[in-house]
N, C-alpha and C positions, 0 to 999 in steps of 0.2 A: 519500485517507487513508491511502495506503499506508505512511506513516512508522508506523504502530503494527507492521507488520510487521517493522522494525528492533526494536523496544524490546521487541517482545512472544515474541521467540524463547524466551523464559523456560523452559528447564530441562527439558530432557530428561535431565540430569545433576542428581542431588541435590545440594543446598549440603553442604559439609562443616561439620563439626562445629568448634565454637569453638578447639581445640587446634590442629586442621588448618589452620583460617584463620589463626590466629596464627603457625604454621609458615612457609605460604606469603605472609605479608605483610600480606593482607587487602586490600581495596578502597579501604579509608580509610588505610592507611600511607602514608607521606611519598611514596614512590616510586610510587604509584598515585594519590593524591587528585587530583591535577590532572585526570588523564585522567577520572576518575569523574565530577568536577563539571563537567567541558568537556562530556561526552556527555551527561549529565542535563540540562543547561541548552540543549544543542542539540535535543534530544526533545522538550523542553517548549515550546520555540521552533515547531517543526515541527507539534507537535500544536494549539497555538494557531492557526496560519495553516489547518490542514486543517479544524479545526471551525468555524473562523469562516466558510470560504467555504462550505461547505456548508449553514450556517445562514440566510445572507444570500442565497444564489442568489435564492428565489424574488422579492425584492424588488428585485435586480438586474434580472431579467427583466422584472418589471413595468415599470422605470423606461426600459430601453433598448429593449426591444421584443425579437423576435426570439427567441419560444419555441421556434422549431425548432432554434436552435443550444444550447438548453439543456444536452444532453448533451454537446456538444463543448466547454463551458466546463471538464469534468473530462476527457473524454477528450484533449483537447489538452495538458493537463497531464502525463496519463499517457504520450502519446506523445513529448513533449519528455523524459521521463524515461528513455525507452529510448537516445535519443542521449547523455543524460549518463551513463547508468550503463555504456556500453559504454567511455566515452571515461575515466570515475573508474577502473573497474577496470583498464584497462591502466595508466593511471597510477600507480596505487597498487601494483600489482607490479612497475613499473619504478623508481620515483623515491620509494614511501612514500605515507602517506595525506595528508601536508600539503598539497601542491600541487592535487590534485582539490578537496580541501575549501574552500581559499581561491577557486579559481576558481569552484566551484558557488556560494559565497554571493555573490560578485559578479553573476553572471547571475541568480540568484534576487532579489537586491535588485533589478535593472532590470525584472524583470517584474514585481514587486508596482507599482514607480511606474507603468509602463505599464498595468498594471490599474486603478490608483486613479485614472488619468486618462482612462481610455478613454471616448470620445464615442459608439461604436457597439459592438453585440455581438460584430461580427467583431474588432474591436480588442482587447477583452477576451479574446477566445480567442487571439488571438497574443500577449497578455501572459501568459497561463496557459502558454501553450505555452513561452516563455522562462524561467519560473519552473521548469517541468517539468525544462528541461534543467540549471538550478543543482542543484535537489532531487535530482536523480539521483546527484550525486556523494555524498550521505548515507547510503546503506545500504552501499555499497562501504566507504567510510570506516570507518562504525562496525563491520561485521565483521570487517574486516581489522585494526582497533585491537584489538577483543576477540580474535581468533583469534591475533595476534603478541605480545599483552603479556601474556595471562592464561593460566594452566593450567586445565587441562580442570576442575579442580574449583573455580576460583573464576568459570567461566563463567557458571554457572547463577546465583549470587547477582549478579553483575553484570548481567545479562538481567533478574533481577527487580527490582533497583533500578532499572533505565533504566525498567520497566513502569510504575512508580509515578510518573513524570515527566507520565504523562498524567493523574492523578487530578485535579491543580490546574486545567489547561485543560479537563478533562472536566466539574469542576463548576461552573466560571465562566465558560468560553468560550464555548458558545453564547448565556448570558445576557446578559454583558457585550458580546460583538461584535452581538445583536440592539438591546440598549438605545443602543451608540455608532450604529448605523444607523439608529435611529428618530429619535435627537436631532441627530446630525450628517450623518447622509446614509453610504450604504454604501460611497462611496470612502475614508471616515474609517476604514475597516477595514483596507482593504489599505494605505493609506500610513501609519497608525498604527504597523503591524508592523515598519517599517522600523529602528528604533532597535533593536529587539529582535536583528536581525542581526549589528550591530556587536559587541553585549554577549556574544552566545555566542560569534561567533567570535575573540574575544580571549581567552575563557576555555578554549576547547579546543585553540587553536594550539600554545602552548607544548609540551603532551604529545605531540602528533601529531607536531611537528618530530623530538623525541626517539626516536620510533619509527623514523624514518630508513626505507631500503631494507632489506629481507629479504635476508639473506645464507645461502644454503643451504649446508647442511652437505654433506661430500663424499659421503654415503651418499644424498642427495636427489636424486630425477630432475629433469633441467632440461628444462624444456619447450621445445619447439621454435617458433619463431616462427609456423608453420602453425595453432598451437593458440590461438594469442592471438585474442582478439576484436577485428574490424577494423571502424574506422570506419565504413566503406564499407557493410558489413553492418549497422552499427547504423543508418546513414541509409536503407538499403533497408528495414528491417522497419518502422522509423516510417513510410516513405513508403507501403508495402505495407497497413500497418493502416489509414492517412488513406484512401486508395483502397477499402479496402472498407468503411469507416463512410461515407464520400463515396457509396458505390455503394447502400449500404443506404438513406440518406437521399433520393438521387433516387428509387430505386424506390418508396419508401415515401411521399414526399411530394409528388411532381409527376408530371406525365406523361411524364416522360423516361426510363420504365420500362426500354427497352432499353438506353439510355445508362448507365443505374444498373447493371443488370446487368452490363456490360461491365465498368466499373470494378470491381465487386466480383470478377468472374473474373481480372481483371488482378492485383487486388492479392492475393487468394488465392494465386497462382502467386510474387508476387514474396517475401511475407513467409514463404511455405513454405520457399522456396530460400535465403533468408538465415538463417532460424533454423535449419536443418540445420546451419549453419557456427557460429552463435552458441551453441546449446546442446549439451549432451553428446550423444553418440552414443544413439541409443534412445529419446531422450525422447518421440517422439510413439507409440512401442510400450510405452510405460510399463515398458522394462526395468528391472529389479531394481537398486536401487543408488540413485546421485545423478541418473540420468535420472528415475526414479518420483518421486523427492523433487521436482523440477523440476516436472513435468507435474501432480503434484497441489496444488502451490503454485499454480500457474496456474488450475486449475480451482475452487480454494477462493476466489480473488481474484475469478473472475467469477462466483460464486456470491453472495458476500455483498456487493461494492461494486456488483455490478450491479442490485441493490436497494436497497442503501443511499442512492445517489443519488436517489432518488424518494420517499423516506420524507419530507422535509420538505415536498417538492412535493404529496404526498397529503394530509397535514395544512392546509397553507395554501391551497392551489389546488382541490383536489377537495371537501374538506370545508370551506372558507373559517373556518378558524379562524387563530389568532394565530402569529406568529413566535416568539413566546415558548414558546407551546405545543409547537411543532416542535422548538425548542431542548431542550427536557426530554426528547425521545425520542433525540437525539444525546446528550445527558450520559448517560441510563439507559444507552445501547448502550456509549458510551465504558469509563465505571467498570465494567459488566458485564464487559468484555473483560479488564480488568486483574484482577478477581476470577477469571475463569475461568482466566487464565494461572497465578496463584498455586496454584489448586486443582490444576490437572494437575502443577504441580511436588511437589505432596505424592504424587500418583497413579503418576507415573513411574517409580517404584522396583519397583513392581509391574504395571504394565500396559505393553504392547507400544505403540511409536508408533502402529502401524495401529489399535489399539483406540481411543488417544486421539483420532485422526483422525475415526474413525467415530463415536463418541459425539458430539463438537462437532458433526461435520455433524447429526446427527440433530436436535440441539437448534436449529442454525440452521433447519432446514427447516420445525421447530414454529413458531419466530418468523414466518418467512416466510408460512407459510399462515394465521396470525393475523393479519399485517399484510394480506394480501389482502382479509380481510373488512374491514379498516377502509375498505374502497373503497364497502362497502354502505352507504348511507344509515342502514340499521335498527342498526347496529354503533356502540355510543359512540365517538368519536374517541379518547377515553381509551385505548383499549384498545391504540391505537398506541405508545404508551409502554411498556406492558408487552410487547408483542410484540417491539418492538425491542431492548429490556433483555433478552430470553430470547436473541435471535439474538446480541447481542454476548458473552452469557456462551457460547455455544457456539462462535463463532470464537476466543474466549480458549483454549479447550479446544483446538480443532483446530490453530491456527495455530502455535504453539510448537514441537511436536515436529518439524517439518518445517526449522525453521532449525537447530536442534542437529542434526538428521542432516546436512544440508548440511554443516556446519563437520566433522563428522567423516568424512564422506565426501571433503572437500576434499584434493587433493594437497598435500602440503607446499610452502610457498613460492607456491602457486597460489589462496591464499585470495580474492585479489581477483577471480580469474577465476570461480572457484564462487560468490560472492557475487552476482557480475554476473549470472550464468546464473538464480541465483534470482529477485533484483530484475528482472530481465528478465520471467519469468515473473508475477511479482507485477504489474508495470506494464500488461503486455499482456491478462493476465487482466482486471483492472480496466477497463482503455481498452474493451476488446471488450464487456465485460460491460456498461458504462455505455452504450457508442455503441449496441449492438444493442437495448437498452432504449430510447435515444433516439430511434430509427429507428421505433420502435412509438408513442412521444408524438408524432412528427412525422407519422406516418399517421395518428393519430386528429385532429390538429388540421388537417391538409389537407384530410381527407374528411368534417369537421364531424361527426365522431363524438364521443361523452363521452370527456373528457379520461380519465376513470376506465376506459375500455376499453385506452386505449395504457397507461396506468400497469398494469395488470392484466396486460398481455401481457409487459410488462418482467418483472413478477415470476414469470411463468410460465416465460420462458425462463432466469431465474435457476434455477429449480428443474428444469429439464432439465439444467443443469450440475451440479447436486447429485447428479443419479443418474449421470452419467458419472463423477465423483470418487469416489461409492461403490465403482464397479467397480475404478477405477484404485488406489485406495488398497491393494488387494489385494496389490500389487507393492511395497510400500515396504520396505526394509530392515529385518531385524530389529534393535531397537535394544538396546545393552548396558546391562543394569541395573547400578546404581551402588550398589547397598544400600539398607537400608531409609531412609527421610528422618528427618531429623532435628528 
């Protein structure tokens, strides 16, 4: 569900007043209307897919079997994202955003088709990985388009407009996908999304083509080739993360504990070396500035999405309630995320980014704790809807400041590199959070423990990441106030 990261950057900069908007041309002026509409439709499509998959996955797992691969369906998508992000960031800086956008949509479509026709869970995982490679282009394209085409005074308003693209999918997506899966089968959900790719792509392409390649001014520094993201490092990062997750799965769910630990160690070494070249120097040490922003984003996605993937599983499989009820929890979280984004846009003129992140994190942890209580039979299952709605509101407040901080800290002409670094943190945090939680679920299944124990461990691991984020957020750079909100 990391596409929300794109739309929700809303607004560490306050929106300009009507006179200033008119002077700047506005988002809906003739020269910007096509870009605005194209990005809104693209985000609507991405949101629909993300919410549909998280809603129907319990049904898919029952049909195809392989509950031990449940977490891999999400993690494979995220690991594919790593490769797609690296390639798209390089292409966007070199040739402009149109080329990676087209390639990304083509790969995403192929992944949808494979997932919709998958005869086994492992084939579904492969289709999701290909989807992830294609979807990796979207964050780089969106951030580059916004960073290069809009003045800073309009970026906040664009982000807020894009955040509303989640409202309709949030209201209808889970319910519609649950209904389609019940009437026609879950395969129809994947295959039915294919026509949307052509529609959204055709709307966004003309505006992206016009952006072209960034031409730096004489005063702008020129980045050397050694500072670019390399495809080999992206592949190594994805492979290292896969080894980490595979090692955890083996160690937790089989008798091959030694082999699992060996894979885990090799994976940590591989991913550590490649990330040191892909991410800004000092990221692991939370160096103040862009490195701290990148680290905090990764910890935030680990916390939220590491639990989010197991919310519908809790409601449908642990507590034995309907897919429709699980969809309500997804809807509540999505709409609350948007509400949180709009609220923080009104607070950012008075609050520093680190305060917004800390406040949002506290709210997420509150929702996470309440969600853990739903694992207990004595807790009414409807508490899950309220709990995850609260968590969604919290991440809506916490997520946005890091996105705008990234755009401010990005070197001129290197928006693709900076946004790719942020997106890498997004997807790795999500993939590792879901994957580590999946290992806990696998352990519960393999050892015939109650499934609630495995899901509870996944929630606890997310809580540990939240504690790490609380410390790292102290190193976020100071945000520049833009005056009182209007």
